[in-house]
KESEFI-418760 format. One line per 10 residues: number of its first residue (from 1); for each residue x, y, z of N, C-alpha, C, O. Coordinates in nm, 3 decimals, decimal comma, padded with zeros to 5 digits. Layout:
N
NUM) X:Y:Z:X:Y:Z:X:Y:Z:X:Y:Z  ...
//
This chain:
73
1) -04,315:-06,195:00,344:-04,243:-06,057:00,360:-04,123:-06,068:00,471:-04,134:-06,116:00,583  -04,005:-06,011:00,411:-03,893:-06,028:00,486:-03,880:-05,911:00,581:-03,920:-05,799:00,549  -03,821:-05,940:00,703:-03,800:-05,838:00,815:-03,692:-05,760:00,780:-03,595:-05,805:00,720  -03,706:-05,628:00,820:-03,589:-05,531:00,820:-03,493:-05,565:00,919:-03,532:-05,564:01,036  -03,354:-05,601:00,888:-03,251:-05,617:00,998:-03,199:-05,492:01,074:-03,145:-05,505:01,184  -03,215:-05,369:01,017:-03,162:-05,255:01,048:-03,184:-05,216:01,216:-03,095:-05,171:01,289  -03,322:-05,245:01,256:-03,344:-05,218:01,402:-03,265:-05,312:01,479:-03,207:-05,275:01,581  -03,259:-05,429:01,439:-03,166:-05,504:01,537:-03,026:-05,480:01,533:-02,958:-05,487:01,636  -02,974:-05,450:01,413:-02,825:-05,415:01,417:-02,796:-05,280:01,491:-02,688:-05,258:01,545  -02,906:-05,183:01,488:-02,877:-05,058:01,553:-02,886:-05,091:01,705:-02,808:-05,032:01,780
11) -02,979:-05,185:01,758:-02,982:-05,230:01,896:-02,846:-05,295:01,927:-02,786:-05,253:02,025  -02,801:-05,378:01,865:-02,667:-05,452:01,886:-02,548:-05,342:01,899:-02,473:-05,339:01,996  -02,541:-05,275:01,818:-02,445:-05,151:01,807:-02,444:-05,060:01,930:-02,341:-05,018:01,982  -02,584:-05,030:01,979:-02,595:-04,939:02,098:-02,563:-05,004:02,222:-02,504:-04,945:02,313  -02,603:-05,136:02,226:-02,569:-05,230:02,324:-02,415:-05,246:02,354:-02,367:-05,232:02,466  -02,350:-05,274:02,251:-02,206:-05,282:02,238:-02,131:-05,153:02,304:-02,049:-05,162:02,395  -02,167:-05,045:02,250:-02,113:-04,908:02,297:-02,147:-04,896:02,428:-02,054:-04,865:02,502  -02,268:-04,915:02,483:-02,305:-04,891:02,623:-02,197:-04,979:02,701:-02,107:-04,927:02,767  -02,212:-05,101:02,691:-02,132:-05,194:02,766:-01,975:-05,164:02,772:-01,907:-05,179:02,874  -01,927:-05,122:02,652:-01,786:-05,090:02,654:-01,756:-04,962:02,725:-01,643:-04,941:02,769
21) -01,844:-04,883:02,738:-01,822:-04,752:02,830:-01,793:-04,793:02,981:-01,742:-04,710:03,056  -01,824:-04,914:03,023:-01,806:-04,950:03,171:-01,667:-05,035:03,174:-01,629:-05,087:03,279  -01,592:-05,046:03,054:-01,466:-05,123:03,066:-01,367:-05,053:03,149:-01,358:-04,930:03,151  -01,289:-05,135:03,219:-01,189:-05,070:03,293:-01,057:-05,061:03,203:-01,036:-05,138:03,110  -00,968:-04,957:03,243:-00,843:-04,952:03,164:-00,761:-05,069:03,166:-00,756:-05,130:03,272  -00,685:-05,119:03,052:-00,603:-05,228:03,048:-00,476:-05,199:02,995:-00,464:-05,102:02,921  -00,380:-05,269:03,022:-00,254:-05,237:02,964:-00,208:-05,365:02,921:-00,252:-05,466:02,974  -00,122:-05,370:02,829:-00,048:-05,493:02,772:00,105:-05,435:02,726:00,143:-05,320:02,707  00,172:-05,553:02,719:00,314:-05,524:02,675:00,342:-05,612:02,545:00,312:-05,732:02,547  00,392:-05,559:02,444:00,425:-05,616:02,323:00,562:-05,574:02,288:00,596:-05,456:02,278
31) 00,651:-05,693:02,266:00,785:-05,659:02,250:00,854:-05,564:02,340:00,947:-05,496:02,296  00,809:-05,554:02,477:00,867:-05,481:02,567:00,809:-05,321:02,576:00,845:-05,236:02,657  00,710:-05,309:02,466:00,654:-05,169:02,472:00,529:-05,174:02,550:00,455:-05,269:02,522  00,484:-05,081:02,652:00,376:-05,069:02,734:00,263:-05,011:02,653:00,280:-04,898:02,606  00,151:-05,073:02,632:00,032:-05,010:02,577:-00,081:-04,995:02,672:-00,105:-05,089:02,748  -00,152:-04,889:02,676:-00,253:-04,863:02,748:-00,385:-04,839:02,672:-00,392:-04,753:02,584  -00,487:-04,915:02,710:-00,617:-04,885:02,648:-00,686:-04,779:02,711:-00,696:-04,786:02,833  -00,741:-04,672:02,648:-00,816:-04,555:02,693:-00,959:-04,598:02,672:-01,000:-04,647:02,566  -01,036:-04,575:02,784:-01,181:-04,604:02,783:-01,243:-04,476:02,839:-01,177:-04,382:02,885  -01,384:-04,480:02,832:-01,475:-04,375:02,859:-01,445:-04,344:03,016:-01,460:-04,230:03,059
41) -01,399:-04,454:03,104:-01,374:-04,437:03,237:-01,269:-04,334:03,279:-01,274:-04,273:03,386  -01,166:-04,318:03,179:-01,060:-04,245:03,213:-01,081:-04,101:03,230:-01,170:-04,049:03,163  -01,006:-04,022:03,317:-01,021:-03,886:03,344:-00,935:-03,793:03,273:-00,817:-03,826:03,260  -00,974:-03,681:03,224:-00,880:-03,587:03,175:-00,948:-03,440:03,229:-01,031:-03,374:03,167  -00,895:-03,410:03,350:-00,947:-03,290:03,393:-00,945:-03,143:03,311:-01,036:-03,062:03,296  -00,820:-03,141:03,270:-00,784:-03,013:03,184:-00,816:-03,031:03,034:-00,789:-02,946:02,949  -00,872:-03,143:03,011:-00,923:-03,178:02,854:-00,808:-03,148:02,759:-00,835:-03,088:02,654  -00,697:-03,180:02,783:-00,581:-03,174:02,696:-00,564:-03,288:02,591:-00,490:-03,283:02,493  -00,648:-03,395:02,630:-00,621:-03,517:02,551:-00,529:-03,619:02,621:-00,506:-03,724:02,560  -00,472:-03,600:02,747:-00,374:-03,685:02,811:-00,449:-03,706:02,948:-00,475:-03,613:03,024
51) -00,482:-03,844:02,973:-00,554:-03,871:03,093:-00,454:-03,831:03,219:-00,331:-03,830:03,221  -00,544:-03,799:03,319:-00,467:-03,747:03,439:-00,365:-03,839:03,493:-00,263:-03,786:03,535  -00,373:-03,953:03,500:-00,276:-04,052:03,527:-00,132:-04,031:03,473:-00,031:-04,039:03,543  -00,133:-04,000:03,331:-00,008:-03,987:03,257:00,006:-03,834:03,237:00,093:-03,800:03,157  -00,060:-03,746:03,293:-00,048:-03,607:03,262:00,069:-03,532:03,358:00,054:-03,512:03,478  00,172:-03,500:03,293:00,278:-03,443:03,383:00,278:-03,298:03,405:00,360:-03,242:03,478  00,176:-03,232:03,333:00,149:-03,085:03,345:00,000:-03,077:03,361:-00,067:-03,040:03,264  -00,061:-03,108:03,476:-00,193:-03,092:03,489:-00,242:-02,941:03,504:-00,169:-02,856:03,556  -00,368:-02,911:03,455:-00,415:-02,791:03,456:-00,368:-02,698:03,340:-00,352:-02,577:03,357  -00,346:-02,765:03,211:-00,296:-02,704:03,111:-00,415:-02,604:03,076:-00,530:-02,642:03,097
61) -00,389:-02,481:03,026:-00,515:-02,397:02,974:-00,567:-02,444:02,846:-00,496:-02,508:02,768  -00,692:-02,414:02,823:-00,756:-02,446:02,700:-00,688:-02,396:02,580:-00,624:-02,292:02,589  -00,695:-02,461:02,468:-00,650:-02,420:02,339:-00,503:-02,406:02,342:-00,455:-02,326:02,262  -00,416:-02,472:02,426:-00,273:-02,476:02,435:-00,235:-02,615:02,376:-00,278:-02,714:02,436  -00,167:-02,632:02,276:-00,127:-02,748:02,244:-00,024:-02,818:02,327:00,067:-02,757:02,383  -00,039:-02,941:02,334:00,038:-03,024:02,431:00,109:-03,137:02,373:00,072:-03,178:02,263  00,206:-03,194:02,433:00,279:-03,309:02,381:00,210:-03,442:02,453:00,109:-03,435:02,523  00,274:-03,550:02,427:00,218:-03,671:02,471:00,205:-03,697:02,635:00,135:-03,784:02,687  00,287:-03,600:02,704:00,283:-03,600:02,829:00,188:-03,498:02,901:00,169:-03,498:03,022  00,128:-03,407:02,808:00,047:-03,317:02,851:00,092:-03,179:02,887:00,030:-03,094:02,952
71) 00,214:-03,171:02,831:00,282:-03,038:02,873:00,282:-02,956:02,742:00,297:-03,008:02,631  00,264:-02,832:02,762:00,262:-02,719:02,641:00,371:-02,731:02,559:00,482:-02,738:02,612  00,359:-02,734:02,426:00,460:-02,744:02,332:00,518:-02,622:02,295:00,609:-02,618:02,212
//
């Protein structure tokens, strides 16, 4: 009788997700363009989708659309 591989696959996926949540933000440059990896460790106090480190307009009210800098559109 063959064993069902799904429990092991589920465990591997869950472990990968758990370990990736502890990753530190990284950045790289390709052709002179800076790229930042966003991880679960990043903070976004006003929940506008822009991490606090890059947010030029902190404290944006909820339900207000923002640009890439976190400022109201």
